[in-house]
Structures are given as structure tokens and as C-alpha cells.
mmCIF file of the N, C-alpha and C atoms, coordinates in Angstrom:
data_MODEL
# 
_entry.id   MODEL 
# 
loop_
_atom_site.group_PDB 
_atom_site.id 
_atom_site.type_symbol 
_atom_site.label_atom_id 
_atom_site.label_alt_id 
_atom_site.label_comp_id 
_atom_site.label_asym_id 
_atom_site.label_entity_id 
_atom_site.label_seq_id 
_atom_site.pdbx_PDB_ins_code 
_atom_site.Cartn_x 
_atom_site.Cartn_y 
_atom_site.Cartn_z 
_atom_site.occupancy 
_atom_site.B_iso_or_equiv 
_atom_site.pdbx_formal_charge 
_atom_site.auth_seq_id 
_atom_site.auth_comp_id 
_atom_site.auth_asym_id 
_atom_site.auth_atom_id 
_atom_site.pdbx_PDB_model_num 
ATOM 1   N N  . UNK A 1 1  ? 35.541  -3.056  -11.346 1.00 0.00 ? 1  UNK A N  1 
ATOM 2   C CA . UNK A 1 1  ? 35.252  -2.842  -12.755 1.00 0.00 ? 1  UNK A CA 1 
ATOM 3   C C  . UNK A 1 1  ? 33.873  -3.381  -13.115 1.00 0.00 ? 1  UNK A C  1 
ATOM 4   N N  . UNK A 1 2  ? 33.436  -4.431  -12.446 1.00 0.00 ? 2  UNK A N  1 
ATOM 5   C CA . UNK A 1 2  ? 32.118  -4.992  -12.709 1.00 0.00 ? 2  UNK A CA 1 
ATOM 6   C C  . UNK A 1 2  ? 31.025  -3.982  -12.399 1.00 0.00 ? 2  UNK A C  1 
ATOM 7   N N  . UNK A 1 3  ? 31.202  -3.214  -11.325 1.00 0.00 ? 3  UNK A N  1 
ATOM 8   C CA . UNK A 1 3  ? 30.201  -2.202  -10.971 1.00 0.00 ? 3  UNK A CA 1 
ATOM 9   C C  . UNK A 1 3  ? 30.079  -1.150  -12.064 1.00 0.00 ? 3  UNK A C  1 
ATOM 10  N N  . UNK A 1 4  ? 31.197  -0.755  -12.652 1.00 0.00 ? 4  UNK A N  1 
ATOM 11  C CA . UNK A 1 4  ? 31.172  0.244   -13.729 1.00 0.00 ? 4  UNK A CA 1 
ATOM 12  C C  . UNK A 1 4  ? 30.408  -0.297  -14.931 1.00 0.00 ? 4  UNK A C  1 
ATOM 13  N N  . UNK A 1 5  ? 30.616  -1.564  -15.264 1.00 0.00 ? 5  UNK A N  1 
ATOM 14  C CA . UNK A 1 5  ? 29.891  -2.164  -16.381 1.00 0.00 ? 5  UNK A CA 1 
ATOM 15  C C  . UNK A 1 5  ? 28.403  -2.226  -16.091 1.00 0.00 ? 5  UNK A C  1 
ATOM 16  N N  . UNK A 1 6  ? 28.040  -2.544  -14.849 1.00 0.00 ? 6  UNK A N  1 
ATOM 17  C CA . UNK A 1 6  ? 26.630  -2.616  -14.465 1.00 0.00 ? 6  UNK A CA 1 
ATOM 18  C C  . UNK A 1 6  ? 25.975  -1.244  -14.576 1.00 0.00 ? 6  UNK A C  1 
ATOM 19  N N  . UNK A 1 7  ? 26.654  -0.202  -14.090 1.00 0.00 ? 7  UNK A N  1 
ATOM 20  C CA . UNK A 1 7  ? 26.114  1.159   -14.153 1.00 0.00 ? 7  UNK A CA 1 
ATOM 21  C C  . UNK A 1 7  ? 25.932  1.575   -15.609 1.00 0.00 ? 7  UNK A C  1 
ATOM 22  N N  . UNK A 1 8  ? 26.924  1.297   -16.436 1.00 0.00 ? 8  UNK A N  1 
ATOM 23  C CA . UNK A 1 8  ? 26.835  1.639   -17.857 1.00 0.00 ? 8  UNK A CA 1 
ATOM 24  C C  . UNK A 1 8  ? 25.681  0.902   -18.509 1.00 0.00 ? 8  UNK A C  1 
ATOM 25  N N  . UNK A 1 9  ? 25.532  -0.370  -18.185 1.00 0.00 ? 9  UNK A N  1 
ATOM 26  C CA . UNK A 1 9  ? 24.454  -1.176  -18.745 1.00 0.00 ? 9  UNK A CA 1 
ATOM 27  C C  . UNK A 1 9  ? 23.092  -0.627  -18.322 1.00 0.00 ? 9  UNK A C  1 
ATOM 28  N N  . UNK A 1 10 ? 22.953  -0.283  -17.035 1.00 0.00 ? 10 UNK A N  1 
ATOM 29  C CA . UNK A 1 10 ? 21.698  0.276   -16.542 1.00 0.00 ? 10 UNK A CA 1 
ATOM 30  C C  . UNK A 1 10 ? 21.395  1.614   -17.202 1.00 0.00 ? 10 UNK A C  1 
ATOM 31  N N  . UNK A 1 11 ? 22.426  2.441   -17.350 1.00 0.00 ? 11 UNK A N  1 
ATOM 32  C CA . UNK A 1 11 ? 22.256  3.754   -17.980 1.00 0.00 ? 11 UNK A CA 1 
ATOM 33  C C  . UNK A 1 11 ? 21.843  3.600   -19.428 1.00 0.00 ? 11 UNK A C  1 
ATOM 34  N N  . UNK A 1 12 ? 22.504  2.700   -20.138 1.00 0.00 ? 12 UNK A N  1 
ATOM 35  C CA . UNK A 1 12 ? 22.162  2.463   -21.543 1.00 0.00 ? 12 UNK A CA 1 
ATOM 36  C C  . UNK A 1 12 ? 20.729  1.967   -21.683 1.00 0.00 ? 12 UNK A C  1 
ATOM 37  N N  . UNK A 1 13 ? 20.335  1.068   -20.798 1.00 0.00 ? 13 UNK A N  1 
ATOM 38  C CA . UNK A 1 13 ? 18.975  0.523   -20.850 1.00 0.00 ? 13 UNK A CA 1 
ATOM 39  C C  . UNK A 1 13 ? 17.954  1.616   -20.573 1.00 0.00 ? 13 UNK A C  1 
ATOM 40  N N  . UNK A 1 14 ? 18.234  2.439   -19.572 1.00 0.00 ? 14 UNK A N  1 
ATOM 41  C CA . UNK A 1 14 ? 17.331  3.542   -19.233 1.00 0.00 ? 14 UNK A CA 1 
ATOM 42  C C  . UNK A 1 14 ? 17.216  4.530   -20.388 1.00 0.00 ? 14 UNK A C  1 
ATOM 43  N N  . UNK A 1 15 ? 18.336  4.871   -20.995 1.00 0.00 ? 15 UNK A N  1 
ATOM 44  C CA . UNK A 1 15 ? 18.323  5.781   -22.140 1.00 0.00 ? 15 UNK A CA 1 
ATOM 45  C C  . UNK A 1 15 ? 17.508  5.199   -23.294 1.00 0.00 ? 15 UNK A C  1 
ATOM 46  N N  . UNK A 1 16 ? 17.645  3.894   -23.523 1.00 0.00 ? 16 UNK A N  1 
ATOM 47  C CA . UNK A 1 16 ? 16.879  3.240   -24.591 1.00 0.00 ? 16 UNK A CA 1 
ATOM 48  C C  . UNK A 1 16 ? 15.385  3.281   -24.292 1.00 0.00 ? 16 UNK A C  1 
ATOM 49  N N  . UNK A 1 17 ? 15.024  3.095   -23.011 1.00 0.00 ? 17 UNK A N  1 
ATOM 50  C CA . UNK A 1 17 ? 13.611  3.144   -22.636 1.00 0.00 ? 17 UNK A CA 1 
ATOM 51  C C  . UNK A 1 17 ? 13.045  4.550   -22.785 1.00 0.00 ? 17 UNK A C  1 
ATOM 52  N N  . UNK A 1 18 ? 13.826  5.555   -22.408 1.00 0.00 ? 18 UNK A N  1 
ATOM 53  C CA . UNK A 1 18 ? 13.393  6.948   -22.562 1.00 0.00 ? 18 UNK A CA 1 
ATOM 54  C C  . UNK A 1 18 ? 13.169  7.255   -24.037 1.00 0.00 ? 18 UNK A C  1 
ATOM 55  N N  . UNK A 1 19 ? 14.102  6.846   -24.861 1.00 0.00 ? 19 UNK A N  1 
ATOM 56  C CA . UNK A 1 19 ? 13.980  7.064   -26.302 1.00 0.00 ? 19 UNK A CA 1 
ATOM 57  C C  . UNK A 1 19 ? 12.742  6.374   -26.856 1.00 0.00 ? 19 UNK A C  1 
ATOM 58  N N  . UNK A 1 20 ? 12.485  5.157   -26.399 1.00 0.00 ? 20 UNK A N  1 
ATOM 59  C CA . UNK A 1 20 ? 11.314  4.406   -26.875 1.00 0.00 ? 20 UNK A CA 1 
ATOM 60  C C  . UNK A 1 20 ? 10.014  5.103   -26.488 1.00 0.00 ? 20 UNK A C  1 
ATOM 61  N N  . UNK A 1 21 ? 9.943   5.633   -25.275 1.00 0.00 ? 21 UNK A N  1 
ATOM 62  C CA . UNK A 1 21 ? 8.723   6.337   -24.833 1.00 0.00 ? 21 UNK A CA 1 
ATOM 63  C C  . UNK A 1 21 ? 8.510   7.588   -25.663 1.00 0.00 ? 21 UNK A C  1 
ATOM 64  N N  . UNK A 1 22 ? 9.566   8.343   -25.883 1.00 0.00 ? 22 UNK A N  1 
ATOM 65  C CA . UNK A 1 22 ? 9.442   9.569   -26.675 1.00 0.00 ? 22 UNK A CA 1 
ATOM 66  C C  . UNK A 1 22 ? 9.031   9.244   -28.107 1.00 0.00 ? 22 UNK A C  1 
ATOM 67  N N  . UNK A 1 23 ? 9.631   8.220   -28.684 1.00 0.00 ? 23 UNK A N  1 
ATOM 68  C CA . UNK A 1 23 ? 9.267   7.825   -30.044 1.00 0.00 ? 23 UNK A CA 1 
ATOM 69  C C  . UNK A 1 23 ? 7.820   7.354   -30.120 1.00 0.00 ? 23 UNK A C  1 
ATOM 70  N N  . UNK A 1 24 ? 7.363   6.651   -29.079 1.00 0.00 ? 24 UNK A N  1 
ATOM 71  C CA . UNK A 1 24 ? 5.969   6.180   -29.061 1.00 0.00 ? 24 UNK A CA 1 
ATOM 72  C C  . UNK A 1 24 ? 4.985   7.342   -28.996 1.00 0.00 ? 24 UNK A C  1 
ATOM 73  N N  . UNK A 1 25 ? 5.469   8.492   -28.545 1.00 0.00 ? 25 UNK A N  1 
ATOM 74  C CA . UNK A 1 25 ? 4.621   9.681   -28.455 1.00 0.00 ? 25 UNK A CA 1 
ATOM 75  C C  . UNK A 1 25 ? 4.902   10.650  -29.595 1.00 0.00 ? 25 UNK A C  1 
ATOM 76  N N  . UNK A 1 26 ? 5.331   10.126  -30.719 1.00 0.00 ? 26 UNK A N  1 
ATOM 77  C CA . UNK A 1 26 ? 5.548   10.946  -31.901 1.00 0.00 ? 26 UNK A CA 1 
ATOM 78  C C  . UNK A 1 26 ? 6.756   11.852  -31.819 1.00 0.00 ? 26 UNK A C  1 
ATOM 79  N N  . UNK A 1 27 ? 7.687   11.561  -30.923 1.00 0.00 ? 27 UNK A N  1 
ATOM 80  C CA . UNK A 1 27 ? 8.893   12.364  -30.808 1.00 0.00 ? 27 UNK A CA 1 
ATOM 81  C C  . UNK A 1 27 ? 8.738   13.598  -29.942 1.00 0.00 ? 27 UNK A C  1 
ATOM 82  N N  . UNK A 1 28 ? 7.574   13.783  -29.325 1.00 0.00 ? 28 UNK A N  1 
ATOM 83  C CA . UNK A 1 28 ? 7.321   14.968  -28.501 1.00 0.00 ? 28 UNK A CA 1 
ATOM 84  C C  . UNK A 1 28 ? 7.566   14.633  -27.029 1.00 0.00 ? 28 UNK A C  1 
ATOM 85  N N  . UNK A 1 29 ? 8.628   15.182  -26.421 1.00 0.00 ? 29 UNK A N  1 
ATOM 86  C CA . UNK A 1 29 ? 8.915   14.869  -25.020 1.00 0.00 ? 29 UNK A CA 1 
ATOM 87  C C  . UNK A 1 29 ? 7.810   15.313  -24.064 1.00 0.00 ? 29 UNK A C  1 
ATOM 88  N N  . UNK A 1 30 ? 7.153   16.418  -24.365 1.00 0.00 ? 30 UNK A N  1 
ATOM 89  C CA . UNK A 1 30 ? 6.078   16.902  -23.500 1.00 0.00 ? 30 UNK A CA 1 
ATOM 90  C C  . UNK A 1 30 ? 4.909   15.916  -23.489 1.00 0.00 ? 30 UNK A C  1 
ATOM 91  N N  . UNK A 1 31 ? 4.559   15.379  -24.643 1.00 0.00 ? 31 UNK A N  1 
ATOM 92  C CA . UNK A 1 31 ? 3.497   14.381  -24.734 1.00 0.00 ? 31 UNK A CA 1 
ATOM 93  C C  . UNK A 1 31 ? 3.912   13.105  -24.001 1.00 0.00 ? 31 UNK A C  1 
ATOM 94  N N  . UNK A 1 32 ? 5.191   12.739  -24.090 1.00 0.00 ? 32 UNK A N  1 
ATOM 95  C CA . UNK A 1 32 ? 5.696   11.550  -23.396 1.00 0.00 ? 32 UNK A CA 1 
ATOM 96  C C  . UNK A 1 32 ? 5.566   11.718  -21.884 1.00 0.00 ? 32 UNK A C  1 
ATOM 97  N N  . UNK A 1 33 ? 5.912   12.902  -21.379 1.00 0.00 ? 33 UNK A N  1 
ATOM 98  C CA . UNK A 1 33 ? 5.787   13.157  -19.942 1.00 0.00 ? 33 UNK A CA 1 
ATOM 99  C C  . UNK A 1 33 ? 4.332   13.080  -19.512 1.00 0.00 ? 33 UNK A C  1 
ATOM 100 N N  . UNK A 1 34 ? 3.438   13.675  -20.283 1.00 0.00 ? 34 UNK A N  1 
ATOM 101 C CA . UNK A 1 34 ? 2.012   13.608  -19.957 1.00 0.00 ? 34 UNK A CA 1 
ATOM 102 C C  . UNK A 1 34 ? 1.533   12.160  -19.913 1.00 0.00 ? 34 UNK A C  1 
ATOM 103 N N  . UNK A 1 35 ? 1.940   11.363  -20.899 1.00 0.00 ? 35 UNK A N  1 
ATOM 104 C CA . UNK A 1 35 ? 1.530   9.957   -20.944 1.00 0.00 ? 35 UNK A CA 1 
ATOM 105 C C  . UNK A 1 35 ? 2.041   9.203   -19.722 1.00 0.00 ? 35 UNK A C  1 
ATOM 106 N N  . UNK A 1 36 ? 3.275   9.457   -19.315 1.00 0.00 ? 36 UNK A N  1 
ATOM 107 C CA . UNK A 1 36 ? 3.837   8.790   -18.147 1.00 0.00 ? 36 UNK A CA 1 
ATOM 108 C C  . UNK A 1 36 ? 3.132   9.219   -16.866 1.00 0.00 ? 36 UNK A C  1 
ATOM 109 N N  . UNK A 1 37 ? 2.778   10.488  -16.766 1.00 0.00 ? 37 UNK A N  1 
ATOM 110 C CA . UNK A 1 37 ? 2.049   10.959  -15.584 1.00 0.00 ? 37 UNK A CA 1 
ATOM 111 C C  . UNK A 1 37 ? 0.658   10.342  -15.501 1.00 0.00 ? 37 UNK A C  1 
ATOM 112 N N  . UNK A 1 38 ? -0.005  10.217  -16.636 1.00 0.00 ? 38 UNK A N  1 
ATOM 113 C CA . UNK A 1 38 ? -1.325  9.577   -16.656 1.00 0.00 ? 38 UNK A CA 1 
ATOM 114 C C  . UNK A 1 38 ? -1.199  8.113   -16.233 1.00 0.00 ? 38 UNK A C  1 
ATOM 115 N N  . UNK A 1 39 ? -0.205  7.424   -16.757 1.00 0.00 ? 39 UNK A N  1 
ATOM 116 C CA . UNK A 1 39 ? 0.017   6.025   -16.398 1.00 0.00 ? 39 UNK A CA 1 
ATOM 117 C C  . UNK A 1 39 ? 0.330   5.886   -14.911 1.00 0.00 ? 39 UNK A C  1 
ATOM 118 N N  . UNK A 1 40 ? 1.123   6.791   -14.368 1.00 0.00 ? 40 UNK A N  1 
ATOM 119 C CA . UNK A 1 40 ? 1.442   6.759   -12.945 1.00 0.00 ? 40 UNK A CA 1 
ATOM 120 C C  . UNK A 1 40 ? 0.168   6.922   -12.113 1.00 0.00 ? 40 UNK A C  1 
ATOM 121 N N  . UNK A 1 41 ? -0.682  7.858   -12.511 1.00 0.00 ? 41 UNK A N  1 
ATOM 122 C CA . UNK A 1 41 ? -1.934  8.087   -11.788 1.00 0.00 ? 41 UNK A CA 1 
ATOM 123 C C  . UNK A 1 41 ? -2.816  6.830   -11.825 1.00 0.00 ? 41 UNK A C  1 
ATOM 124 N N  . UNK A 1 42 ? -2.904  6.202   -12.969 1.00 0.00 ? 42 UNK A N  1 
ATOM 125 C CA . UNK A 1 42 ? -3.700  4.985   -13.111 1.00 0.00 ? 42 UNK A CA 1 
ATOM 126 C C  . UNK A 1 42 ? -3.145  3.892   -12.190 1.00 0.00 ? 42 UNK A C  1 
ATOM 127 N N  . UNK A 1 43 ? -1.828  3.729   -12.161 1.00 0.00 ? 43 UNK A N  1 
ATOM 128 C CA . UNK A 1 43 ? -1.215  2.699   -11.315 1.00 0.00 ? 43 UNK A CA 1 
ATOM 129 C C  . UNK A 1 43 ? -1.420  2.997   -9.829  1.00 0.00 ? 43 UNK A C  1 
ATOM 130 N N  . UNK A 1 44 ? -1.354  4.270   -9.433  1.00 0.00 ? 44 UNK A N  1 
ATOM 131 C CA . UNK A 1 44 ? -1.601  4.638   -8.041  1.00 0.00 ? 44 UNK A CA 1 
ATOM 132 C C  . UNK A 1 44 ? -3.029  4.313   -7.640  1.00 0.00 ? 44 UNK A C  1 
ATOM 133 N N  . UNK A 1 45 ? -3.996  4.583   -8.518  1.00 0.00 ? 45 UNK A N  1 
ATOM 134 C CA . UNK A 1 45 ? -5.386  4.243   -8.226  1.00 0.00 ? 45 UNK A CA 1 
ATOM 135 C C  . UNK A 1 45 ? -5.559  2.738   -8.094  1.00 0.00 ? 45 UNK A C  1 
ATOM 136 N N  . UNK A 1 46 ? -4.886  2.002   -8.952  1.00 0.00 ? 46 UNK A N  1 
ATOM 137 C CA . UNK A 1 46 ? -4.973  0.535   -8.901  1.00 0.00 ? 46 UNK A CA 1 
ATOM 138 C C  . UNK A 1 46 ? -4.409  0.010   -7.581  1.00 0.00 ? 46 UNK A C  1 
ATOM 139 N N  . UNK A 1 47 ? -3.285  0.560   -7.150  1.00 0.00 ? 47 UNK A N  1 
ATOM 140 C CA . UNK A 1 47 ? -2.682  0.143   -5.878  1.00 0.00 ? 47 UNK A CA 1 
ATOM 141 C C  . UNK A 1 47 ? -3.631  0.456   -4.723  1.00 0.00 ? 47 UNK A C  1 
ATOM 142 N N  . UNK A 1 48 ? -4.253  1.625   -4.743  1.00 0.00 ? 48 UNK A N  1 
ATOM 143 C CA . UNK A 1 48 ? -5.198  1.995   -3.685  1.00 0.00 ? 48 UNK A CA 1 
ATOM 144 C C  . UNK A 1 48 ? -6.374  1.030   -3.636  1.00 0.00 ? 48 UNK A C  1 
ATOM 145 N N  . UNK A 1 49 ? -6.906  0.666   -4.817  1.00 0.00 ? 49 UNK A N  1 
ATOM 146 C CA . UNK A 1 49 ? -8.028  -0.287  -4.846  1.00 0.00 ? 49 UNK A CA 1 
ATOM 147 C C  . UNK A 1 49 ? -7.607  -1.656  -4.333  1.00 0.00 ? 49 UNK A C  1 
ATOM 148 N N  . UNK A 1 50 ? -6.423  -2.102  -4.727  1.00 0.00 ? 50 UNK A N  1 
ATOM 149 C CA . UNK A 1 50 ? -5.947  -3.410  -4.263  1.00 0.00 ? 50 UNK A CA 1 
ATOM 150 C C  . UNK A 1 50 ? -5.680  -3.398  -2.761  1.00 0.00 ? 50 UNK A C  1 
ATOM 151 N N  . UNK A 1 51 ? -5.108  -2.326  -2.248  1.00 0.00 ? 51 UNK A N  1 
ATOM 152 C CA . UNK A 1 51 ? -4.846  -2.225  -0.816  1.00 0.00 ? 51 UNK A CA 1 
ATOM 153 C C  . UNK A 1 51 ? -6.151  -2.223  -0.031  1.00 0.00 ? 51 UNK A C  1 
ATOM 154 N N  . UNK A 1 52 ? -7.163  -1.535  -0.554  1.00 0.00 ? 52 UNK A N  1 
ATOM 155 C CA . UNK A 1 52 ? -8.455  -1.491  0.123   1.00 0.00 ? 52 UNK A CA 1 
ATOM 156 C C  . UNK A 1 52 ? -9.143  -2.857  0.110   1.00 0.00 ? 52 UNK A C  1 
ATOM 157 N N  . UNK A 1 53 ? -8.854  -3.657  -0.905  1.00 0.00 ? 53 UNK A N  1 
ATOM 158 C CA . UNK A 1 53 ? -9.492  -4.966  -1.031  1.00 0.00 ? 53 UNK A CA 1 
ATOM 159 C C  . UNK A 1 53 ? -8.834  -6.020  -0.143  1.00 0.00 ? 53 UNK A C  1 
ATOM 160 N N  . UNK A 1 54 ? -7.616  -5.754  0.332   1.00 0.00 ? 54 UNK A N  1 
ATOM 161 C CA . UNK A 1 54 ? -6.931  -6.727  1.181   1.00 0.00 ? 54 UNK A CA 1 
ATOM 162 C C  . UNK A 1 54 ? -7.618  -6.844  2.524   1.00 0.00 ? 54 UNK A C  1 
ATOM 163 N N  . UNK A 1 55 ? -7.611  -8.011  3.055   1.00 0.00 ? 55 UNK A N  1 
ATOM 164 C CA . UNK A 1 55 ? -8.126  -8.225  4.400   1.00 0.00 ? 55 UNK A CA 1 
ATOM 165 C C  . UNK A 1 55 ? -7.162  -7.607  5.391   1.00 0.00 ? 55 UNK A C  1 
ATOM 166 N N  . UNK A 1 56 ? -7.648  -6.820  6.329   1.00 0.00 ? 56 UNK A N  1 
ATOM 167 C CA . UNK A 1 56 ? -6.785  -6.191  7.323   1.00 0.00 ? 56 UNK A CA 1 
ATOM 168 C C  . UNK A 1 56 ? -6.082  -7.241  8.162   1.00 0.00 ? 56 UNK A C  1 
ATOM 169 N N  . UNK A 1 57 ? -6.773  -8.304  8.510   1.00 0.00 ? 57 UNK A N  1 
ATOM 170 C CA . UNK A 1 57 ? -6.164  -9.370  9.297   1.00 0.00 ? 57 UNK A CA 1 
ATOM 171 C C  . UNK A 1 57 ? -5.060  -10.067 8.541   1.00 0.00 ? 57 UNK A C  1 
ATOM 172 N N  . UNK A 1 58 ? -5.215  -10.181 7.249   1.00 0.00 ? 58 UNK A N  1 
ATOM 173 C CA . UNK A 1 58 ? -4.212  -10.863 6.432   1.00 0.00 ? 58 UNK A CA 1 
ATOM 174 C C  . UNK A 1 58 ? -2.905  -10.085 6.388   1.00 0.00 ? 58 UNK A C  1 
ATOM 175 N N  . UNK A 1 59 ? -2.978  -8.779  6.199   1.00 0.00 ? 59 UNK A N  1 
ATOM 176 C CA . UNK A 1 59 ? -1.763  -7.977  6.084   1.00 0.00 ? 59 UNK A CA 1 
ATOM 177 C C  . UNK A 1 59 ? -1.285  -7.459  7.429   1.00 0.00 ? 59 UNK A C  1 
ATOM 178 N N  . UNK A 1 60 ? -2.084  -7.614  8.453   1.00 0.00 ? 60 UNK A N  1 
ATOM 179 C CA . UNK A 1 60 ? -1.749  -7.179  9.815   1.00 0.00 ? 60 UNK A CA 1 
ATOM 180 C C  . UNK A 1 60 ? -1.340  -5.706  9.870   1.00 0.00 ? 60 UNK A C  1 
ATOM 181 N N  . UNK A 1 61 ? -1.991  -4.921  9.033   1.00 0.00 ? 61 UNK A N  1 
ATOM 182 C CA . UNK A 1 61 ? -1.811  -3.479  9.082   1.00 0.00 ? 61 UNK A CA 1 
ATOM 183 C C  . UNK A 1 61 ? -0.518  -2.958  8.491   1.00 0.00 ? 61 UNK A C  1 
ATOM 184 N N  . UNK A 1 62 ? 0.291   -3.806  7.858   1.00 0.00 ? 62 UNK A N  1 
ATOM 185 C CA . UNK A 1 62 ? 1.589   -3.358  7.353   1.00 0.00 ? 62 UNK A CA 1 
ATOM 186 C C  . UNK A 1 62 ? 1.481   -2.423  6.159   1.00 0.00 ? 62 UNK A C  1 
ATOM 187 N N  . UNK A 1 63 ? 0.359   -2.414  5.460   1.00 0.00 ? 63 UNK A N  1 
ATOM 188 C CA . UNK A 1 63 ? 0.248   -1.542  4.300   1.00 0.00 ? 63 UNK A CA 1 
ATOM 189 C C  . UNK A 1 63 ? -0.327  -0.182  4.659   1.00 0.00 ? 63 UNK A C  1 
ATOM 190 N N  . UNK A 1 64 ? -0.663  0.017   5.928   1.00 0.00 ? 64 UNK A N  1 
ATOM 191 C CA . UNK A 1 64 ? -1.256  1.274   6.330   1.00 0.00 ? 64 UNK A CA 1 
ATOM 192 C C  . UNK A 1 64 ? -2.759  1.284   6.154   1.00 0.00 ? 64 UNK A C  1 
ATOM 193 N N  . UNK A 1 65 ? -3.332  0.156   5.751   1.00 0.00 ? 65 UNK A N  1 
ATOM 194 C CA . UNK A 1 65 ? -4.767  0.059   5.591   1.00 0.00 ? 65 UNK A CA 1 
ATOM 195 C C  . UNK A 1 65 ? -5.368  -0.213  6.955   1.00 0.00 ? 65 UNK A C  1 
ATOM 196 N N  . UNK A 1 66 ? -6.228  0.657   7.403   1.00 0.00 ? 66 UNK A N  1 
ATOM 197 C CA . UNK A 1 66 ? -6.841  0.498   8.718   1.00 0.00 ? 66 UNK A CA 1 
ATOM 198 C C  . UNK A 1 66 ? -8.237  -0.106  8.572   1.00 0.00 ? 66 UNK A C  1 
ATOM 199 N N  . UNK A 1 67 ? -8.662  -0.902  9.529   1.00 0.00 ? 67 UNK A N  1 
ATOM 200 C CA . UNK A 1 67 ? -10.002 -1.472  9.455   1.00 0.00 ? 67 UNK A CA 1 
ATOM 201 C C  . UNK A 1 67 ? -11.041 -0.366  9.591   1.00 0.00 ? 67 UNK A C  1 
ATOM 202 N N  . UNK A 1 68 ? -12.230 -0.604  9.049   1.00 0.00 ? 68 UNK A N  1 
ATOM 203 C CA . UNK A 1 68 ? -13.287 0.404   9.128   1.00 0.00 ? 68 UNK A CA 1 
ATOM 204 C C  . UNK A 1 68 ? -14.053 0.304   10.433  1.00 0.00 ? 68 UNK A C  1 
ATOM 205 N N  . UNK A 1 69 ? -13.860 -0.763  11.202  1.00 0.00 ? 69 UNK A N  1 
ATOM 206 C CA . UNK A 1 69 ? -14.509 -0.919  12.481  1.00 0.00 ? 69 UNK A CA 1 
ATOM 207 C C  . UNK A 1 69 ? -13.650 -0.328  13.576  1.00 0.00 ? 69 UNK A C  1 
ATOM 208 N N  . UNK A 1 70 ? -14.157 -0.175  14.791  1.00 0.00 ? 70 UNK A N  1 
ATOM 209 C CA . UNK A 1 70 ? -13.500 0.468   15.928  1.00 0.00 ? 70 UNK A CA 1 
ATOM 210 C C  . UNK A 1 70 ? -12.018 0.227   16.051  1.00 0.00 ? 70 UNK A C  1 
ATOM 211 N N  . UNK A 1 71 ? -11.429 0.740   17.091  1.00 0.00 ? 71 UNK A N  1 
ATOM 212 C CA . UNK A 1 71 ? -10.007 0.571   17.333  1.00 0.00 ? 71 UNK A CA 1 
ATOM 213 C C  . UNK A 1 71 ? -9.357  1.919   17.531  1.00 0.00 ? 71 UNK A C  1 
ATOM 214 N N  . UNK A 1 72 ? -8.167  1.895   18.089  1.00 0.00 ? 72 UNK A N  1 
ATOM 215 C CA . UNK A 1 72 ? -7.466  3.145   18.349  1.00 0.00 ? 72 UNK A CA 1 
ATOM 216 C C  . UNK A 1 72 ? -6.797  3.645   17.074  1.00 0.00 ? 72 UNK A C  1 
ATOM 217 N N  . UNK A 1 73 ? -6.192  4.776   17.160  1.00 0.00 ? 73 UNK A N  1 
ATOM 218 C CA . UNK A 1 73 ? -5.511  5.338   16.003  1.00 0.00 ? 73 UNK A CA 1 
ATOM 219 C C  . UNK A 1 73 ? -4.238  4.575   15.652  1.00 0.00 ? 73 UNK A C  1 
ATOM 220 N N  . UNK A 1 74 ? -3.827  3.664   16.527  1.00 0.00 ? 74 UNK A N  1 
ATOM 221 C CA . UNK A 1 74 ? -2.619  2.889   16.280  1.00 0.00 ? 74 UNK A CA 1 
ATOM 222 C C  . UNK A 1 74 ? -2.938  1.518   15.722  1.00 0.00 ? 74 UNK A C  1 
ATOM 223 N N  . UNK A 1 75 ? -4.177  1.281   15.330  1.00 0.00 ? 75 UNK A N  1 
ATOM 224 C CA . UNK A 1 75 ? -4.543  0.021   14.719  1.00 0.00 ? 75 UNK A CA 1 
ATOM 225 C C  . UNK A 1 75 ? -4.864  -1.080  15.706  1.00 0.00 ? 75 UNK A C  1 
ATOM 226 N N  . UNK A 1 76 ? -4.901  -0.756  17.018  1.00 0.00 ? 76 UNK A N  1 
ATOM 227 C CA . UNK A 1 76 ? -5.252  -1.769  17.996  1.00 0.00 ? 76 UNK A CA 1 
ATOM 228 C C  . UNK A 1 76 ? -6.754  -1.823  18.145  1.00 0.00 ? 76 UNK A C  1 
ATOM 229 N N  . UNK A 1 77 ? -7.279  -3.011  18.332  1.00 0.00 ? 77 UNK A N  1 
ATOM 230 C CA . UNK A 1 77 ? -8.710  -3.150  18.512  1.00 0.00 ? 77 UNK A CA 1 
ATOM 231 C C  . UNK A 1 77 ? -9.024  -3.186  20.003  1.00 0.00 ? 77 UNK A C  1 
ATOM 232 N N  . UNK A 1 78 ? -10.218 -2.767  20.356  1.00 0.00 ? 78 UNK A N  1 
ATOM 233 C CA . UNK A 1 78 ? -10.610 -2.807  21.769  1.00 0.00 ? 78 UNK A CA 1 
ATOM 234 C C  . UNK A 1 78 ? -10.952 -4.228  22.135  1.00 0.00 ? 78 UNK A C  1 
ATOM 235 N N  . UNK A 1 79 ? -10.622 -4.603  23.377  1.00 0.00 ? 79 UNK A N  1 
ATOM 236 C CA . UNK A 1 79 ? -10.901 -5.952  23.853  1.00 0.00 ? 79 UNK A CA 1 
ATOM 237 C C  . UNK A 1 79 ? -11.885 -5.879  24.989  1.00 0.00 ? 79 UNK A C  1 
ATOM 238 N N  . UNK A 1 80 ? -12.830 -6.802  25.004  1.00 0.00 ? 80 UNK A N  1 
ATOM 239 C CA . UNK A 1 80 ? -13.843 -6.816  26.059  1.00 0.00 ? 80 UNK A CA 1 
ATOM 240 C C  . UNK A 1 80 ? -13.504 -7.829  27.108  1.00 0.00 ? 80 UNK A C  1 
# 
């Protein structure tokens, strides 16, 4: 029964957030969708900039960011 209450609570919260976004856009769902898509694009660009700014050695390649210097396609560096 606890799971049912959690699902209902999550659904209610999501519905309230959807309503708030639509109301913030003057009640126009199409404008709300456009605003959300623009925000998503902005956040994706921000993530790309932050990922590029990370040190490759620090993240050890887990984010998919490859170093700009030599190495194989698998992220291994050549050793002399």
C-alpha cells in the first residue's frame, strides 16, 4: 500500500508541476513546450561545457570526454 501512496504522490506532484509550467506560459501548452525545449537545450550546452572543462585524468574517461592529445580510439595513451 505504501508503494501506491508514493506513486499517487509522485503523480500529483508531477501534475502540479505541469500545471505550473503551463500557467507560467500564459496557459498556452504549446508555448510551455517550447520553453521547456529551450531550457533543455541550454542545460545540454552547459553540461557539454562542464564536461569539456573537466580534467581527463581526473574523470579517467568515464564521461566519454577524450583527451585532445594522442592515444588510441579506446582512450589509451601510447607509452614510450
